BAFILUM-8806 format. One record per residue (C-alpha): x, y, z; residue in one letter. Coordinates in nm, 2 decimals. Layout:
N
      X      Y      Z res
      X      Y      Z   A
...
//
This chain:
61
      X      Y      Z res
  14.76  -5.20   1.56   M
  14.54  -5.13   1.86   A
  14.36  -4.81   1.92   D
  14.52  -4.58   2.17   I
  14.30  -4.46   2.45   I
  14.37  -4.14   2.64   A
  14.38  -4.20   3.01   F
  14.40  -3.85   3.14   R
  14.12  -3.71   3.34   K
  13.92  -3.44   3.16   P
  13.94  -3.10   3.33   S
  13.63  -2.94   3.49   L
  13.62  -2.69   3.21   K
  13.60  -2.97   2.95   E
  13.34  -3.17   3.15   Q
  13.09  -2.88   3.19   H
  13.14  -2.69   2.87   K
  12.81  -2.53   2.76   G
  12.60  -2.69   3.03   K
  12.56  -2.38   3.25   T
  12.39  -2.19   2.97   L
  12.14  -2.47   2.91   C
  12.07  -2.50   3.28   R
  11.95  -2.14   3.28   H
  11.73  -2.19   2.97   G
  11.97  -2.06   2.70   H
  11.97  -2.35   2.47   H
  12.13  -2.35   2.12   K
  11.84  -2.49   1.91   W
  11.92  -2.65   1.57   E
  11.68  -2.81   1.33   V
  11.70  -3.19   1.33   D
  11.61  -3.30   0.98   K
  11.60  -3.68   1.05   A
  11.24  -3.68   1.17   R
  10.99  -3.43   1.01   Q
  10.66  -3.62   1.00   F
  10.44  -3.70   1.30   D
  10.26  -4.03   1.25   V
   9.99  -3.98   1.52   K
   9.88  -3.63   1.40   Q
   9.95  -3.68   1.03   G
  10.12  -3.35   0.97   R
  10.46  -3.20   0.93   L
  10.65  -3.11   1.25   V
  10.99  -2.95   1.31   T
  11.21  -3.12   1.56   L
  11.47  -2.89   1.73   Y
  11.76  -3.04   1.92   R
  12.00  -2.84   2.15   C
  12.36  -2.86   2.02   A
  12.50  -2.84   2.37   R
  12.29  -3.07   2.59   C
  12.08  -3.27   2.34   G
  11.74  -3.17   2.47   K
  11.46  -3.19   2.21   Q
  11.17  -2.96   2.13   R
  10.89  -3.02   1.88   V
  10.70  -2.75   1.70   R
  10.40  -2.82   1.47   A
  10.38  -2.63   1.15   D
//
């Protein structure tokens, strides 16, 4: 069987969900555990990624 694709246009509420908070600097930071070691500096770093918009922030420990 073939996969069924939804053809309805997403509403404006669905398209912009959570983006207004990030635009005003209120990100929802979560720790990304995939990359914890910085090769150039040779020390542990913590990579934070916003759950809403995907922006990244790096903090050295």
